[in-house]
Each structure stands twice: as C-alpha cells, then as structure tokens.
SEVO-52215 format. One record per atom (N, C-alpha, C): x, y, z; residue in one letter. Coordinates in steps of 0.05 Angstrom, whole numbers, padded with zeros to 5 digits, always signed. Atoms other than C-alpha are relative to their C-alpha. Example, Ala and Ser with C-alpha at 12.3 -4.5 7.8 and 13.67 -1.06 7.14 Angstrom:
<selums>
+00018-00024+00000A +00246-00090+00156A +00018+00024+00000A -00016-00024-00001S +00273-00021+00143S -00015+00022+00014S 
</selums>
This chain:
<selums>
+00025+00004+00016M +00221-00250-00047M -00025+00000+00018M +00024-00004-00017I +00172-00230+00008I -00015+00024-00009I +00016-00023+00009P +00115-00181-00004P +00005+00025+00017P -00008-00024-00014G +00152-00125+00031G +00010-00007+00029G -00014-00021+00015P +00198-00098+00053P +00015-00013-00023P -00015+00010+00023S +00230-00106-00015S +00029+00009+00002S -00028-00008+00000E +00304-00102-00029E +00002+00026-00017E -00004-00024+00016P +00322-00031-00051P +00021-00004-00022P -00021+00000+00020E +00361-00020-00114E +00026+00010+00012E -00026-00009-00010P +00436-00010-00102P +00003+00031+00000P -00002-00029+00002E +00429+00063-00124E -00016+00013+00023E +00016-00010-00022V +00376+00073-00070V +00016-00003+00026V -00016+00004-00024L +00420+00043-00016L +00024+00019+00002L -00023-00018+00001A +00478+00087-00038A -00008+00028+00012A +00009-00026-00010E +00435+00148-00020E +00002+00001+00031E -00001+00000-00029L +00435+00126+00053L +00028+00005+00011L -00027-00005-00009S +00511+00134+00056S +00008+00030-00002S -00006-00029+00002L +00507+00209+00041L -00002+00014+00027L +00002-00014-00026P +00515+00260+00097P -00029+00006+00006P +00027-00004-00009I +00452+00268+00138I -00007+00030+00000I +00009-00028+00001L +00414+00332+00124L -00017+00007+00024L +00019-00009-00020P +00378+00373+00177P -00028+00000-00013P +00028+00002+00010H +00302+00369+00170H -00013+00028-00003H +00010-00027+00005Y +00295+00444+00156Y +00021+00015-00016Y -00018-00016+00016G +00326+00498+00114G -00005-00001-00030G +00005-00002+00028D +00328+00517+00041D +00007-00026-00015D -00009+00024+00015K +00367+00456+00017K -00020-00023+00005K +00019+00021-00006W +00320+00408+00053W -00026+00005-00013W +00026-00007+00012M +00258+00445+00029M +00000-00007-00030M -00002+00006+00029A +00282+00438-00044A -00002-00030-00005A +00001+00029+00003I +00293+00363-00036I -00027-00011+00006I +00026+00010-00008Y +00228+00351+00000Y -00021+00007-00021Y +00021-00007+00019T +00185+00390-00049T +00004-00013-00027T -00005+00014+00025E +00219+00358-00109E -00010-00029+00002E +00010+00028-00005T +00203+00289-00079T -00030-00001-00001T +00030-00001+00001L +00130+00309-00069L -00010+00003-00029L +00008-00004+00028S +00125+00332-00141S +00003-00025-00016S -00004+00025+00014M +00153+00266-00167M -00021-00020+00009M +00019+00019-00010L +00106+00227-00122L -00028+00006-00011L +00026-00006+00012Q +00046+00264-00151Q -00003-00014-00027Q +00000+00014+00026K +00065+00233-00218K -00006-00030+00004K +00004+00028-00005V +00066+00163-00188V -00029-00005+00010V +00028+00001-00009F -00001+00175-00152F -00019+00007-00023F +00017-00012+00021R -00027+00206-00217R -00021+00019+00011R +00018-00018-00014T -00055+00264-00179T +00010+00029-00001T -00006-00028-00005K -00057+00340-00173K -00003+00006+00030K +00004-00004-00029N -00074+00331-00099N +00026+00004+00014N -00023-00005-00017E -00026+00352-00045E +00011-00027+00010E -00013+00024-00010V +00024+00298-00025V +00016+00007+00025V -00016-00003-00024L +00055+00291+00044L +00018-00025+00002L -00016+00023-00008I +00111+00246+00068I -00001-00002+00030I +00003+00004-00029L +00097+00218+00137L +00022-00018+00011L -00021+00017-00011P +00153+00191+00181P -00011-00022+00017P +00014+00022-00014I +00112+00130+00199I -00003-00024-00018I +00006+00023+00017P +00096+00060+00175P -00027+00003-00013P +00024-00003+00015G +00039+00050+00127G -00025-00004+00016G +00024+00005-00016Q -00009+00022+00179Q -00009+00024+00016Q +00007-00024-00015L -00005+00086+00218L -00013+00021-00018L +00013-00018+00019A -00024+00125+00155A -00029-00008-00003A +00028+00009+00000V -00087+00082+00153V -00015+00011+00025V +00012-00010-00025E -00100+00101+00225E -00005+00031-00001E +00004-00029+00004M -00090+00175+00207M -00025+00006-00016M +00024-00004+00016A -00144+00169+00154A -00025-00005+00017A +00024+00006-00017A -00192+00137+00204A -00004+00022+00021A +00002-00019-00021L -00178+00187+00259L -00010+00027-00010L +00007-00026+00011N -00188+00247+00213N -00027+00000-00014N +00024+00001+00017L -00247+00223+00171L -00024-00014+00013L +00022+00015-00013V -00289+00181+00219V -00005+00013+00028V +00008-00011-00026R -00325+00218+00275R -00011-00021+00018R +00012+00018-00019K -00347+00185+00338K -00029-00005-00006K +00027+00008+00006G -00410+00146+00323G -00006-00001-00030G +00004+00001+00029D -00401+00152+00247D +00000-00029-00010D -00004+00024+00015D -00413+00093+00202D +00023+00005-00020D -00021-00001+00020A -00354+00078+00157A +00001-00026-00015A +00000+00024+00016V -00355+00028+00100V +00028-00011-00004V -00026+00013+00005V -00298-00022+00095V -00005-00024-00018V +00000+00024+00018C -00288-00071+00037C +00020-00020+00012C -00017+00018-00016V -00261-00131+00075V +00005-00026-00016V -00007+00025+00015A -00224-00187+00038A +00027-00011+00008A -00026+00010-00009G -00163-00203+00080G +00009+00013+00025G -00010-00009-00026L -00120-00188+00140L +00004+00030+00001L -00006-00028-00001F -00101-00118+00120F -00025+00018-00002F +00025-00014-00001S -00172-00096+00107S -00013-00004+00027S +00009+00005-00027D -00189-00128+00174D +00012+00021+00019D -00013-00019-00017S -00139-00080+00206S -00012+00028-00002S +00014-00025+00004I -00177-00021+00177I -00025+00001+00018I +00023+00002-00017V -00238-00045+00215V +00008+00008+00029V -00010-00007-00026D -00197-00041+00279D +00005+00030+00003D -00007-00029-00001A -00173+00030+00263A -00025+00017+00002A +00026-00014-00001I -00245+00053+00252I -00012-00002+00028I +00010+00003-00027K -00265+00025+00319K +00015+00017+00020K -00017-00017-00017V -00207+00061+00353V -00009+00029-00003V +00009-00027+00005A -00232+00125+00321A -00028+00006+00011A +00027-00003-00011G -00300+00113+00352G -00022-00004-00020G +00020+00005+00021G -00335+00095+00287G -00011-00027+00001G +00013+00026+00003T -00379+00037+00268T +00006-00011-00028T -00006+00011+00026P -00351-00006+00212P -00025-00013-00013P +00021+00013+00016V -00402-00025+00158V +00014-00016-00021V -00017+00017+00016L -00374-00084+00121L -00012-00008-00027L +00006+00013+00026V -00375-00105+00048V +00020-00023-00001V -00018+00023-00003S -00346-00175+00053S +00003-00015-00026S -00006+00016+00024S -00313-00217+00000S +00015-00025+00010S -00015+00025-00005Q -00286-00288-00001Q +00030+00005-00002Q -00028-00004+00001L -00212-00291+00014L +00011-00009-00028L -00011+00005+00026G -00173-00288-00051G -00016+00011-00023G +00017-00011+00021S -00228-00252-00088S -00002+00030+00005S +00003-00029-00002G -00253-00180-00095G -00029+00008+00003G +00026-00011-00004F -00315-00137-00097F -00012+00009-00026F +00014-00011+00023T -00367-00118-00148T -00013+00027+00008T +00014-00025-00005L -00400-00050-00154L -00027-00005+00013L +00026+00007-00011E -00466-00083-00139E +00001-00006+00030E -00003+00005-00028Q -00441-00108-00072Q +00002+00026+00016Q -00004-00025-00015V -00419-00039-00051V -00025+00017-00002V +00025-00015+00002K -00482-00006-00078K -00020-00009+00020K +00020+00010-00018A -00525-00052-00036A +00005+00010+00029A -00007-00009-00026V -00488-00031+00027V -00004+00031+00003V +00001-00030+00000V -00482+00044+00011V -00029+00009-00002V +00028-00008+00003D -00555+00049-00012D -00017-00006+00024D +00014+00007-00025G -00576+00016+00053G +00006+00018+00023G -00007-00018-00021M -00544+00070+00095M -00020+00023+00001M +00019-00021-00004K -00589+00124+00124K +00008+00025-00014K -00011-00024+00013D -00544+00181+00100D +00029-00004-00005D -00029+00005+00005P -00478+00162+00067P +00016+00025-00004P -00015-00025+00006A -00459+00235+00051A +00018+00007+00024A -00019-00007-00021G -00397+00254+00090G +00013-00023+00014G -00012+00024-00011K -00382+00183+00110K +00022-00010-00018K -00023+00009+00015A -00319+00147+00089A -00003-00029-00008A -00002+00028+00009I -00307+00084+00049I +00030-00006-00002I -00028+00009+00000F -00240+00046+00057F +00002-00025-00017F -00005+00023+00018L -00213-00003+00006L +00029-00005-00004L -00027+00008+00005V -00148-00041-00001V +00003-00008-00029V -00002+00006+00029Q -00126-00041-00074Q +00013-00027-00005Q -00015+00025+00005N -00078-00100-00067N +00004-00013+00027N -00001+00014-00025E -00087-00149-00010E +00022-00021+00000E -00023+00018+00001T -00019-00182+00002T -00005-00026+00016T +00005+00024-00015S -00049-00233+00050S -00013-00022-00017S +00014+00019+00017T -00088-00265-00007T +00009+00001-00029T -00009-00003+00028G -00055-00241-00072G -00022+00010-00018G +00022-00011+00016A -00119-00206-00095A +00002+00030-00003A -00001-00028+00006A -00120-00139-00129A -00025+00008-00016A +00024-00009+00015L -00177-00097-00158L +00002+00029-00009L +00002-00027+00010D -00193-00034-00195D -00022+00015+00016D +00020-00013-00017P -00228+00013-00146P -00017+00022-00014P +00011-00023+00014G -00250+00063-00200G -00030+00003+00002G +00029-00003+00001E -00324+00049-00209E -00012+00000+00028E +00010+00000-00028I -00334+00035-00135I +00003+00028+00012I -00005-00026-00012F -00303+00101-00113F -00016+00022-00014F +00016-00021+00014R -00337+00142-00168R -00029-00001+00008R +00027+00002-00009Y -00404+00115-00146Y -00003+00012+00029Y +00001-00010-00027C -00389+00131-00073C +00003+00031+00001C -00003-00029+00001K -00367+00202-00091K -00027+00013-00008K +00026-00010+00008K -00435+00212-00125K -00019+00002+00024K +00016+00001-00024K -00465+00195-00057K +00011+00020+00021K -00012-00020-00019G -00421+00249-00024G +00019-00012+00020G -00017+00013-00019M -00375+00200+00010M +00029+00008-00003M -00029-00004+00000L -00301+00206+00027L +00013-00026-00007L -00011+00025+00010T -00258+00154-00008T +00029-00002+00010T -00027+00006-00010V -00196+00123+00024V +00011-00025-00013V -00012+00022+00014L -00150+00078-00016L +00027-00008+00013L -00025+00011-00010D -00097+00034+00016D +00014-00012-00025D -00015+00008+00023A -00048+00029-00043A +00028-00008+00008A -00027+00005-00012I +00010+00007+00002I +00016-00020-00016I -00015+00021+00015S +00029-00056-00037S -00005+00001-00030S +00005-00004+00028A +00006-00029-00104A +00019+00021-00012A -00013-00023+00012I +00041+00038-00115I +00029-00007-00008I -00026+00006+00012G +00102+00031-00160G +00000-00026-00015G +00001+00026+00014G +00081-00038-00185G -00026-00005-00014G +00027+00002+00012I +00007-00032-00201I -00010+00029-00003I +00009-00027+00006D -00025+00030-00232D -00019+00010+00022D +00017-00014-00019V -00055+00078-00181V -00009+00026-00013V +00011-00023+00015R -00101+00131-00212R -00017+00016+00020R +00014-00015-00022T -00118+00177-00154T -00022+00018-00010T +00020-00019+00009D -00153+00232-00192D -00022-00013-00017D +00020+00013+00017E -00187+00188-00243E -00020-00016+00016E +00017+00016-00017W -00215+00143-00188W -00014+00017+00021W +00012-00018-00020Q -00234+00204-00145Q +00006-00009+00028Q -00009+00008-00027V -00193+00182-00085V +00006+00025+00016V -00005-00023-00017D -00193+00231-00028D +00025-00003+00017D -00023+00005-00017F -00139+00198+00015F +00013-00025-00010F -00014+00023+00012A -00090+00153-00021A +00026-00005+00016A -00023+00007-00017I -00037+00116+00020I +00019-00017-00016I -00021+00015+00014G +00028+00094-00013G +00018-00013+00020G -00019+00014-00017Y +00089+00060+00015Y +00028+00002-00013Y -00027-00003+00011A +00164+00067+00007A +00013-00026-00008A -00018+00023+00002S +00192-00003+00014S -00014-00025-00010S +00011+00023+00014K +00147-00048-00028K +00007+00004-00029K -00006-00001+00029A +00141-00038-00103A +00015+00025-00008A -00016-00023+00006L +00172+00031-00101L +00030-00005+00004L -00028+00007-00005G +00237+00001-00074G +00016+00020+00017G -00013-00018-00018G +00252+00054-00022G +00006-00014+00027G -00006+00011-00027V +00265+00044+00053V -00023+00008+00019V +00023-00004-00017N +00210+00038+00105N +00005+00023+00020N -00002-00022-00020G +00196+00099+00149G -00005+00027-00012G +00007-00025+00013A +00179+00153+00097A -00024-00007-00018A +00024+00010+00013D +00107+00141+00077D -00015+00022-00014D +00014-00021+00015P +00075+00181+00021P -00031-00003+00000P +00029+00001+00002V +00001+00199+00022V -00009+00024-00017V +00011-00022+00016A -00040+00241-00027A -00028+00007+00010A +00024-00009-00015I -00096+00283+00003I -00015+00021-00017I +00016-00019+00016S -00153+00319-00034S -00007+00024+00016S +00009-00025-00014Q -00178+00389-00019Q -00026-00006+00015Q +00024+00008-00015T -00243+00356+00002T +00006-00009+00028T -00009+00009-00026V -00206+00322+00059V +00009+00024+00017V -00010-00023-00016W -00171+00387+00080W -00023+00016+00010W +00024-00016-00009D -00238+00423+00082D -00015-00014+00022D +00014+00015-00020E -00269+00367+00121E +00014+00000+00028E -00014+00001-00026V -00215+00363+00174V +00001+00027+00013V +00001-00027-00011K -00216+00438+00182K -00026+00004+00016K +00026-00001-00014R -00290+00432+00201R +00001-00016+00025R -00002+00018-00023R -00271+00378+00250R +00022+00007+00019R -00023-00008-00017K -00215+00416+00284K -00008-00002+00029K +00005+00004-00028G -00210+00397+00357G -00014-00027+00006G +00014+00026-00004E -00246+00330+00346E +00018-00024-00004E -00019+00022+00006V -00185+00289+00324V +00016-00006+00025V -00012+00006-00025H -00160+00252+00385H +00029-00010-00004H -00028+00004+00005S -00087+00256+00366S +00012+00027-00005S -00014-00025+00008T -00035+00311+00358T +00016-00006-00026T -00017+00005+00023F +00015+00281+00311F -00016-00009-00025F +00015+00010+00022L -00037+00247+00267L -00023+00019-00009L +00021-00019+00007D -00084+00307+00265D +00009+00016-00025D -00008-00014+00024L -00082+00334+00194L -00001+00031+00003L +00000-00029-00005N -00098+00404+00221N +00028+00009+00009N -00027-00006-00009V -00030+00402+00255V +00019+00001-00024V -00017+00000+00024W +00003+00384+00189W -00006+00024-00018W +00008-00023+00016R -00036+00439+00153R +00013+00025+00010R -00012-00024-00012E -00011+00491+00202E +00030+00001-00006E -00029+00001+00005A +00062+00468+00194A +00006+00007-00029A -00005-00005+00028I +00056+00470+00118I -00004+00030-00006I +00007-00028+00006D +00024+00540+00118D +00018+00020+00014D -00015-00019-00016V +00066+00572+00172V +00030-00005-00001V -00028+00006-00004D +00133+00536+00176D +00015-00005-00026D -00014+00004+00025S +00148+00526+00102S +00019+00024-00006S -00016-00023+00005S +00177+00596+00103S +00029-00003+00008S -00027+00006-00008W +00238+00569+00139W +00008-00029-00005W -00008+00026+00009G +00240+00502+00105G -00007-00023+00018G +00008+00021-00018H +00202+00460+00155H -00030-00006-00004H +00029+00004+00006P +00135+00439+00122P -00012-00024+00012P +00011+00024-00014H +00119+00385+00173H +00002+00006+00030H +00001-00008-00029P +00103+00387+00248P +00019-00016+00017P -00019+00017-00016T +00160+00340+00269T +00026-00002-00015T -00025+00006+00014S +00231+00321+00253S -00006-00022-00021S +00005+00019+00022M +00237+00279+00190M +00025-00018-00004M -00022+00018+00006P +00281+00218+00172P +00011+00008-00027P -00007-00012+00026T +00316+00259+00118T +00014-00020-00018T -00013+00019+00017S +00360+00202+00094S -00019-00019-00013S +00020+00018+00012L +00299+00158+00082L -00015+00015-00022L +00013-00016+00021V +00266+00214+00043V +00018+00003-00025V -00019-00002+00022V +00329+00223+00001V +00000-00027-00015V +00001+00027+00013A +00328+00147-00012A -00026-00003-00016A +00026+00002+00014L +00254+00151-00031L +00001+00017-00025L -00002-00016+00024R +00269+00208-00079R +00015-00015-00022R -00015+00015+00020K +00320+00164-00114K -00017-00022-00011K +00017+00022+00009A +00271+00105-00117A -00021+00010-00019A +00021-00011+00017V +00216+00148-00146V +00011+00010-00026V -00012-00009+00024S +00263+00180-00196S +00007-00023-00019S -00006+00023+00016M +00284+00111-00219M -00025-00012-00013M +00025+00010+00011A +00212+00090-00227A -00010+00017-00023A +00009-00018+00021L +00196+00151-00269L +00019-00002-00024L -00019+00003+00022E +00259+00141-00310E -00006-00026-00016E +00007+00025+00014E +00239+00069-00325E -00026+00004-00016E +00026-00004+00012G +00170+00094-00344G -00021-00016+00014G +00020+00014-00016L +00108+00077-00304L -00013-00023-00014L +00013+00022+00015E +00075+00036-00359E +00019-00023-00003E -00020+00022+00002N +00140-00003-00370N +00003-00014+00026N -00003+00012-00026R +00145-00014-00296R -00023-00018+00007R +00024+00017-00006Y +00074-00040-00289Y +00000-00025-00017Y -00002+00024+00017Q +00085-00087-00347Q +00021-00019+00010Q -00021+00017-00011R +00149-00113-00316R -00011-00016+00024R +00012+00014-00023H +00111-00129-00252H -00021-00021-00009H +00020+00019+00010A +00054-00162-00291A +00013-00025-00011A -00014+00023+00012S +00103-00206-00329S +00013-00017+00021S -00012+00016-00022A +00139-00226-00265A -00021-00016+00014A +00022+00015-00014A +00073-00245-00232A -00009-00024-00017A +00009+00021+00017K +00052-00286-00291K +00020-00023-00001K -00021+00020+00000E +00118-00323-00294E +00001-00015+00026E -00001+00013-00027M +00117-00336-00219M -00024-00019+00004M +00023+00017-00003R +00046-00364-00220R +00002-00025-00017R -00002+00023+00018E +00059-00408-00280E +00022-00019+00010E -00021+00017-00011G +00123-00434-00248G -00010-00017+00023G +00011+00015-00023M +00087-00454-00184M -00020-00021-00010M +00020+00020+00011Q +00032-00488-00224Q +00015-00023-00014Q -00015+00021+00014D +00084-00526-00265D +00009-00022+00019D -00008+00021-00018F +00108-00562-00203F -00022-00006+00021F +00022+00012-00015G +00039-00576-00176G -00013+00016+00022G +00014-00016-00020L +00019-00518-00132L -00024+00013-00012L +00025-00013+00009E -00051-00490-00137E +00000+00029+00009E +00001-00029-00007I -00057-00414-00139I -00025+00004+00017I +00022-00005-00019F -00100-00391-00081F -00020+00021-00011F +00016-00024+00007T -00126-00327-00113T -00018-00005-00024T +00018+00000+00023D -00186-00321-00160D +00014+00013-00023D -00014-00010+00024A -00158-00312-00230A -00010+00028-00009A +00010-00027+00008N -00202-00250-00240N +00013+00022+00017N -00010-00020-00018Y -00164-00215-00184Y +00030-00003+00005Y -00029+00004-00004Y -00091-00235-00194Y +00015+00026+00005Y -00018-00023-00006S -00041-00186-00163S +00025-00001-00017S -00025-00001+00014N +00020-00163-00200N +00024+00003+00018N -00022-00004-00018T +00062-00154-00137T +00003-00023+00020T -00003+00023-00018V +00049-00218-00098V -00016-00024-00011V +00013+00024+00009S +00031-00290-00116S -00004-00018+00024S +00007+00016-00023V -00004-00336-00066V -00009-00028-00009V +00006+00027+00008A -00007-00412-00072A -00007-00017+00025A +00007+00019-00021R -00039-00467-00030R +00023-00019+00006R -00020+00020-00008V +00008-00513+00009V -00011-00018+00021V +00007+00019-00022D +00005-00570+00058D +00014+00010+00025D -00012-00009-00025A +00016-00549+00130A +00022-00018+00010A -00020+00019-00009K +00059-00611+00140K +00028+00008-00010K -00027-00007+00010W +00116-00583+00097W +00003+00030-00007W -00002-00029+00007E +00101-00508+00089E +00023+00013+00014E -00022-00012-00016G +00149-00488+00145G +00027-00009-00009G -00026+00011+00009E +00204-00534+00121E +00008+00011-00028E -00005-00013+00026L +00197-00506+00050L +00013+00027+00003L -00011-00027-00004R +00209-00435+00073R +00027-00001+00014R -00025+00001-00015K +00264-00455+00121K +00023-00009-00019K -00021+00010+00017R +00303-00494+00068R +00007+00020-00023R -00006-00020+00020L +00296-00439+00016L +00020+00021+00011L -00019-00019-00012V +00332-00393+00064V +00027-00013+00005V -00026+00013-00008S +00385-00442+00089S +00016-00010-00025S -00014+00012+00023D +00401-00474+00021D +00004+00020-00023D -00002-00018+00023Y +00389-00416-00028Y +00000+00029+00007Y +00001-00028-00008N +00386-00352+00013N -00023+00015-00012N +00024-00012+00011I +00316-00339-00013I -00022-00001+00021I +00021-00001-00020M +00261-00316+00034M -00027+00005-00014M +00027-00005+00008I +00187-00323+00018I -00017+00001+00025I +00017-00004-00024A +00128-00310+00065A -00021-00022+00003A +00021+00018-00006G +00078-00355+00098G -00027+00014+00001G +00027-00012-00002G +00003-00345+00107G -00003+00016+00026G +00007-00017-00023L -00027-00295+00155L -00028-00005+00009L +00026+00004-00011G -00086-00300+00201G -00011-00028-00005G +00013+00026+00005S -00134-00356+00181S +00014-00016-00021S -00015+00014+00022L -00087-00374+00123L +00027-00010+00009L -00026+00009-00010K -00027-00389+00167K +00003-00030-00003K -00005+00028+00004G +00003-00455+00147G -00014-00012-00025G +00016+00010+00023K -00044-00461+00087K +00010+00011-00027K -00009-00012+00025V -00010-00416+00035V +00029+00010+00004V -00025-00015+00001I +00057-00387+00015I -00005+00025-00016I +00003-00025+00014R +00064-00316-00009R +00027+00009-00011R -00025-00008+00013V +00118-00295-00059V -00003+00028-00010V +00001-00027+00010G +00131-00222-00070G +00017+00004-00025G -00016-00008+00023H +00154-00194-00136H -00005+00030-00003H +00004-00029-00003M +00162-00120-00122M +00026+00015-00005M -00024-00015+00004G +00211-00069-00147G +00022-00016-00013G -00023+00014+00011T +00279-00101-00157T -00005-00031-00002T +00005+00029+00001S +00251-00172-00144S -00019-00007-00023S +00018+00006+00023A +00202-00165-00203A +00017+00000-00025A -00018+00002+00023K +00257-00184-00252K +00003-00029-00008K +00000+00028+00008P +00263-00247-00294P +00021-00018+00014P -00020+00016-00013E +00328-00270-00262E -00007-00008+00029E +00008+00006-00027K +00299-00265-00192K -00023-00020+00000K +00022+00018+00002I +00235-00300-00212I +00009-00029-00006I -00009+00026+00009R +00270-00357-00247R +00018-00014+00020R -00016+00012-00022T +00320-00368-00191T -00018-00010+00022T +00019+00008-00021T +00263-00371-00141T -00015-00025-00008T +00015+00023+00010I +00223-00420-00183I +00017-00025+00001I -00018+00023+00001A +00283-00466-00193A +00006-00010+00028A -00006+00008-00027A +00299-00465-00119A -00024-00013+00013A +00024+00012-00012M +00228-00479-00098M -00005-00028-00010M +00004+00026+00012E +00223-00537-00146E +00018-00021+00013E -00019+00019-00012Q +00285-00569-00117Q -00007-00007+00029Q +00007+00004-00028V +00263-00559-00045V -00025-00016+00003V +00026+00015-00001L +00193-00585-00058L +00005-00030-00005L -00007+00028+00004K +00224-00650-00084K +00009-00014+00025K -00010+00011-00025Q +00255-00659-00016Q -00020-00001+00023Q +00017-00003-00024V +00199-00638+00031V -00028-00012-00004V +00027+00010+00004R +00135-00663-00002R -00002-00030+00004R 
</selums>
C-alpha cells in the first residue's frame, strides 16, 4: 500500500514468465507498436508515444535536457519533493528555474501562473513543468487551464503524470501537453523500467532545431528520432536494447486498464481514496492535503513523529502491509498510503484501515 511501485496484477506477472524476445525483428515490432497504440488511448492523445527503458525521473531529465537551453528560463510549479527534483533537472540542463510556489498539500491557480509567465521578458519557446499528482503531499490538480494559457504564450508544456496515469484522468491533447510522462508501475500496474512518454510534433520540431545542443546521447530525442525513422525497417525503433519482458508486461497492464474501461478505473481509484481518507479520519488522523486537491492514488495524513516509525514497522511485521513515510521536510510528520492499480480495491483498503486502527491502539 505504498505510492509506487504498486503490486502488479497476477496476469501481468505471468507475462514475465514468457520466453524473452529479442529487441528487434517483425514479432517485436508488432508487439511494441501495439503497446504504443494502446498507450495513446490512456494518454488520450494522437501524439507519438515512446517507451523508454528508464525510470520516470530520468524521463523528467530527458524533457529538461531537450527543451531547456543553456541560460533559458523554465517555469516550474513547485508543491512538493517531486517538483523540487524538476528544479534540479533544469539546473543540470543549464537553465534557470522560475518558480510558481504553492503550500505543501495544496495546488496552483491560473492567476498564480499568469503572474509569473506575464512577468517573463519573452515566454515564447520556454518550457513550463508541472506535476499532476504529487505523491509526497497527496495533492493533485487539473493542469488544463494552466497549460492552455501557457500555449497561447508560445510555451512548451511538460506534464509529470507519473503517479496519475492509469488512476487519474490524463488528457494530453485536450490540455495541450507537449511532453507527457507516464509510468509503468504505479496506477497502471506494470513493472518499473519501461517508461511511456507522449511527445507532440511541436517538441520534435523544436529538438530538431536544437540538434547538437543536447548534452547527452541516450537522452537526446534526435537520436530517438533517427532510430524511429531509420531502424524501424528492421524492427528496431529505438536507439538501444529494450527490456522486452517489461514492455510485454506493460502491454498486458494497459490492455487490462482498457478492458476495465478508463472511466470505470478512475472511479474505482476515486472511491478507494475516499474510503481510505474517511477510514483514517474515523480513528483520529488528520488528512494533510487541502480538500480541494485530494489525490485519487495516494492519501496523506498527519502523524506524531514519536510513533510514526513504529506504526509502519508493526504494519509490516504483524499484518504484512507496507505504507510509506514522509519525504523531505515531511519526514516523520506524515504517512502516505498508496491506492494504485490492484491496491485500489475495497478489500485492500478495508484490510489496511482495520490493521492501522489496531496498530494505532498499541503505539499511540
């Protein structure tokens, strides 16, 4: 019951026992392109989708390296540890982060973003980065009006949907997202190491103009473009070997999500989140997150540092249930309970609530 990695469905794990495919050839090409097509439906996009053999945080770094030139300003909506890490990625790329800050556990208004963007000398061609669902605080938001405003200003929009995709609606085209970052092993229920991203034609045009400026080989989207255009003919549409078994597992996870129905899936996650929060409140825990920004994939509650560690330890030892502690400045101050994919089910939520209640009677 942690906010990732989530437990894959048994059917997804079964895919890992199949013979390992080579990462090229007609059979592989058919599986890979079918998976990309299904992922477009989850991203709700007509944009090109890639699967990167990397963790989600490296996909964030890819966006920064390709879209932020040395000396560029780049807007970052900062409301937790994972948006803080975007600031670091922009600095590595040589850019200057321009921050739109929010209180931990809360979100952003269009007016806040407007004030920052309108204060920039020339926002056109600059990037804005936003985390849709901040698992360090349990806060989620709708990026639509923010991104649409930034697109009117000619900006490039980057969405970290790592802990949202598969559990919270992601509307890439409707929100005008240029670079959307998903994840395999959170709400989608796949296995970490095959990271999907959706990339607009605007981004491809921009990185072509910046060819030779990206200080990476593997993360340079121009390298990926060349592999797609040249090597697809022999079934190798990527510039490196691929963890084929993880992609096959991801294909199964995505197919299960589509079979369930995306709207049904999002409602299941919303119901699980509501039941989890109400359960924690029933035995006296205060929800950390602003109610206007509740996440459907993670719930965060305030705790006392005197017994926070013992609570998590006893949940594992006595009930074989793992929840997460706070990160960064919230370490020892909150607990974080994930309800993603297979863990966003009534029986998992109710078992966790019952166990937490019993342990809290012992440790408080």
